[in-house]
C-alpha positions in Angstrom: -41.6 -10.3 25.2 -39.8 -9.1 22.1 -38.6 -5.5 22.3 -39.8 -2.9 19.9 -36.3 -2.4 18.4 -35.7 -6.2 17.8 -39.2 -6.6 16.3 -38.7 -3.7 13.9 -35.3 -5.1 13.0 -37.0 -8.4 12.1 -39.6 -6.6 10.1 -36.9 -4.8 8.1 -35.8 -8.2 6.7 -39.4 -8.6 5.3 -40.0 -5.0 4.1 -37.9 -5.1 1.0 -40.0 -2.8 -1.2 -38.3 0.6 -1.9 -41.4 2.4 -0.7 -40.8 1.1 2.8 -37.6 3.1 3.0 -36.1 0.3 5.2 -38.7 1.1 7.9 -36.4 3.9 9.0 -38.7 6.8 8.2 -42.0 8.3 9.4 -43.9 6.9 6.4 -43.8 4.9 3.3 -43.3 6.7 0.0 -44.8 4.9 -3.1 -44.0 6.4 -6.5 -46.8 6.3 -9.0 -45.8 7.8 -12.3 -45.0 11.4 -11.7 -46.7 11.4 -8.2 -45.7 10.0 -4.9 -48.2 8.6 -2.3 -47.2 9.0 1.4 -48.6 6.2 3.6 -48.5 6.0 7.4 -50.2 4.1 10.2 -50.4 4.8 13.9 -52.0 2.9 16.7 -53.3 4.3 20.1 -53.9 2.0 23.0 -56.0 2.9 26.0 -53.9 3.2 29.1 -50.7 3.5 27.1 -51.3 6.5 24.7 -54.3 8.0 26.4 -56.1 7.9 29.8 -59.2 5.7 30.0 -61.0 8.7 31.5 -60.4 10.9 28.5 -63.1 12.3 26.3 -63.3 10.0 23.3 -63.6 13.1 21.1 -60.2 14.2 22.1 -58.8 10.6 21.6 -60.2 10.7 18.0 -58.5 14.1 17.4 -55.2 12.8 18.7 -55.4 9.6 16.5 -55.9 11.8 13.4 -53.3 14.4 14.4 -50.5 11.8 15.0 -51.0 10.5 11.5 -51.2 13.9 10.0 -47.9 14.8 11.7 -46.2 11.9 9.8 -47.5 13.4 6.6 -46.3 16.8 7.6 -42.7 15.4 8.0 -42.9 14.3 4.3 -44.3 17.7 3.1 -47.4 15.9 2.1 -51.1 17.0 1.8 -53.8 14.6 3.0 -55.8 12.5 0.6 -57.8 10.4 3.1 -57.7 8.0 6.0 -58.7 4.4 6.9 -59.9 3.7 10.5 -59.5 0.6 12.7 -61.9 0.8 15.7 -62.5 -1.3 18.8 -66.2 -1.3 19.7 -66.4 -1.5 23.5 -67.5 1.9 24.9 -70.9 3.4 25.7 -69.8 6.7 24.2 -68.8 5.8 20.7 -70.8 8.8 19.5 -68.3 11.1 21.2 -65.5 9.4 19.3 -67.4 9.9 16.1 -67.9 13.6 16.8 -64.2 14.1 17.5 -63.3 12.1 14.4 -65.5 14.2 12.2 -64.1 17.4 13.7 -60.5 16.4 13.2 -61.0 15.1 9.7 -62.7 18.4 8.7 -59.9 20.4 10.3 -57.2 18.6 8.3 -59.4 18.2 5.2 -58.8 14.4 5.2 -61.9 12.4 4.2 -62.7 9.0 5.8 -62.3 6.4 3.0 -63.0 3.1 5.0 -61.6 0.8 7.6 -62.7 -1.9 10.0 -64.3 -2.4 13.4 -63.8 -5.2 15.9 -65.0 -6.0 19.4 -63.9 -8.0 22.4 -60.5 -6.6 23.1 -59.7 -6.0 26.9 -58.4 -2.5 26.2 -59.5 -0.2 23.4 -57.1 -0.3 20.4 -57.4 2.4 17.7 -55.6 2.5 14.4 -55.6 4.9 11.6 -53.9 4.8 8.2 -53.3 8.2 6.5 -52.7 8.6 2.8 -51.1 11.7 1.5 -49.8 13.2 -1.7 -46.2 14.4 -1.8 -46.0 18.1 -2.7 -42.3 18.1 -3.4 -39.9 15.5 -4.9 -37.7 14.0 -3.7 -39.8 13.5 -0.6 -37.9 14.4 2.6 -36.6 11.5 4.6 -34.7 11.0 7.9 -31.6 9.9 5.9 -30.4 13.0 4.1 -28.7 15.1 6.8 -25.3 16.4 5.7 -22.2 17.2 7.6 -22.2 20.9 8.2 -26.0 21.3 8.2 -27.7 23.1 11.0 -30.3 21.2 13.2 -33.6 22.9 13.9 -36.8 22.3 15.8 -40.0 24.1 14.7 -41.3 25.0 18.2 -41.1 24.5 21.9 -41.2 21.2 23.7 -42.8 20.1 26.9 -46.3 21.4 26.5 -47.7 17.9 26.0 -46.0 16.7 29.2 -47.5 19.5 31.2 -50.9 18.9 29.6 -50.8 15.2 30.5 -49.9 16.0 34.1 -52.7 18.5 34.3 -55.2 16.0 32.8 -54.1 13.3 35.2 -54.3 15.6 38.2 -57.5 17.4 37.2 -56.1 20.9 37.1 -54.4 23.2 34.5 -54.3 23.5 30.7 -54.6 20.1 29.0 -55.1 21.2 25.4 -51.5 20.5 24.1 -51.8 16.8 25.2 -55.5 16.3 24.3 -55.4 17.9 20.9 -52.0 18.2 19.4 -51.5 20.1 16.1 -50.0 18.6 13.0 -47.8 21.1 11.2 -48.9 20.3 7.6 -48.4 23.8 6.3 -44.9 24.1 7.8 -43.9 20.7 6.5 -44.9 21.6 2.9 -43.1 24.9 3.1 -39.9 23.2 4.4 -39.9 20.2 2.1 -38.0 21.9 -0.8 -35.3 23.1 1.6 -34.5 20.5 4.2 -31.9 17.8 3.9 -33.7 15.6 6.5 -37.0 15.9 8.4 -39.2 14.0 10.9 -41.7 14.8 13.6 -41.0 14.7 17.3 -43.4 12.1 18.7 -41.3 10.0 21.1 -39.1 12.7 22.5 -36.6 15.1 20.9 -33.5 13.2 22.0 -34.7 9.8 20.9 -36.0 11.0 17.6 -32.8 13.0 17.0 -30.9 9.7 17.6 -33.1 8.0 15.0 -32.4 10.7 12.5 -28.7 10.5 13.2 -28.7 6.8 12.6 -30.7 7.0 9.4 -28.3 9.7 8.0 -25.1 8.1 9.4 -24.1 11.3 11.2 -23.7 12.6 14.7 -26.1 15.4 15.9 -24.6 17.8 18.4 -27.4 19.5 20.4 -26.9 22.5 22.7 -29.6 22.0 25.4 -29.9 25.6 26.3 -31.0 26.5 22.7 -33.9 24.1 22.7 -37.2 26.1 23.3 -39.3 24.6 26.1 -42.6 25.5 27.7 -41.7 23.8 31.1 -40.0 25.5 34.0 -36.2 25.5 33.5 -35.5 22.7 36.1 -37.6 20.3 33.9 -35.7 21.1 30.7 -34.2 17.6 30.4 -37.6 16.0 31.0 -39.0 18.1 28.2 -36.3 16.9 25.8 -37.2 13.3 26.5 -41.0 13.5 26.6 -43.0 12.9 23.4 -46.3 14.0 22.0 -45.3 17.5 21.0 -45.3 16.8 17.2 -42.9 19.6 16.4 -40.8 19.1 13.2 -37.1 18.2 13.6 -35.0 19.0 10.5 -31.6 19.7 9.1 -30.9 22.3 6.5 -27.9 24.3 5.2 -26.8 26.7 7.9 -27.1 29.6 5.5 -30.6 28.8 4.3 -33.4 31.3 4.7 -36.1 29.3 6.4 -39.7 29.9 5.2 -41.2 29.2 8.7 -40.2 30.1 12.2 -37.8 27.6 13.7 -35.1 27.3 16.4 -31.5 26.3 15.6 -30.6 23.8 18.3 -27.4 22.2 17.0 -25.4 21.0 14.0 -24.6 17.9 12.0 -21.2 16.4 12.5 -19.3 13.4 11.0 -20.3 10.1 12.5 -18.7 9.4 15.9 -19.0 6.8 18.6 -22.6 8.0 19.5 -25.4 9.3 17.5 -25.9 12.3 19.8 -23.8 14.8 21.6 -25.8 16.7 24.2 -23.8 19.6 25.5 -20.7 17.7 24.4 -21.7 14.5 26.2 -22.2 11.4 24.0 -25.6 9.7 24.2 -27.3 6.7 22.6 -30.7 5.0 22.7 -29.5 2.9 25.6 -29.4 6.1 27.8 -33.2 6.3 27.9 -33.7 9.2 25.5 -37.5 9.0 25.1 -40.5 6.7 24.9 -40.1 3.2 23.5 -42.4 0.2 23.7 -40.8 -2.6 25.7 
C-alpha cells in the first residue's frame, strides 16, 4: 500500500494552482478580488479516528471541529460546510443532532454535500469554507530565524480522554468534543510569521512547519504545557487531537492571547527538530501518520 507521505508527494505534482500552497499547509487559500477564501477538507473513519461505540452526536461534533481548527490556523471565519456521509447506522438521527449543535456553535451553515451507502466502515467527510480576516493569510512556511515558537495551550487531554472512553471511566470530553480556536486564530493572524493546528502530534506537526519554512525548530520539552502525569510527557508530545495552535512570532511580540513559549527558530540543520538538543525527524515516529 502507498504510504501517506509518498501519496501526498505524488499529489503535489498535480496540485499546481497557487491556492493549493503546494499541499504543504492546513488549507487552500483562494484569492478572489480583495478577499481570500480558505478551503479545507477532513475525513473521519470509524475505527481509525473514532470508536465504533461512540455517540454519533460526538462524532459529528469532532468532524466539524477538526475542520474549524484548520480555519483557525488561517485566521479565518466560517462561511459554511459541505458534508459527505455514509448511510449505514440505525442512529443517524444522533449524528444529525450533533451536527446541528456543532454548526450552530461555530456559526457555520450547512450548504450541501452528498450521501452514500454500502461501505464496510463508516466514512465521514466535511469541507469547510472560510473567509480570511487578515492578509496575507498565515501559512506554515513563514517562520523566521530568531522567532520564538509557541503553543496555545496544554497537550495530552485528548489522549487521556480517548483512554477514558476506551476503558469506560474518566473524563472523555477533550477527545469526544475538541474545541477549535477560531477566535484565537483571528487574533494571532496579524502577528504570527507561521501558524498551524496540532492535529497529529506536536512533534510531527512542528517538523512539518519546520520543513515548510526551511528552518529547524528547537523545542525544550519541559516548557511544553501538558495535562498528563509527568512520566507521560513524551507521549503527550506525540499524541494528536488536541487542536491547539502552534505558531512562530517575533520573540519581542506582545501576544494578544495566552500562549506558552516552547522553543525557538534556528537556521536549517541536518534535522527539522531539536528536542532538548537531540535531532529528530519524521522517521523517528513523531506522531500519527496513515500508513
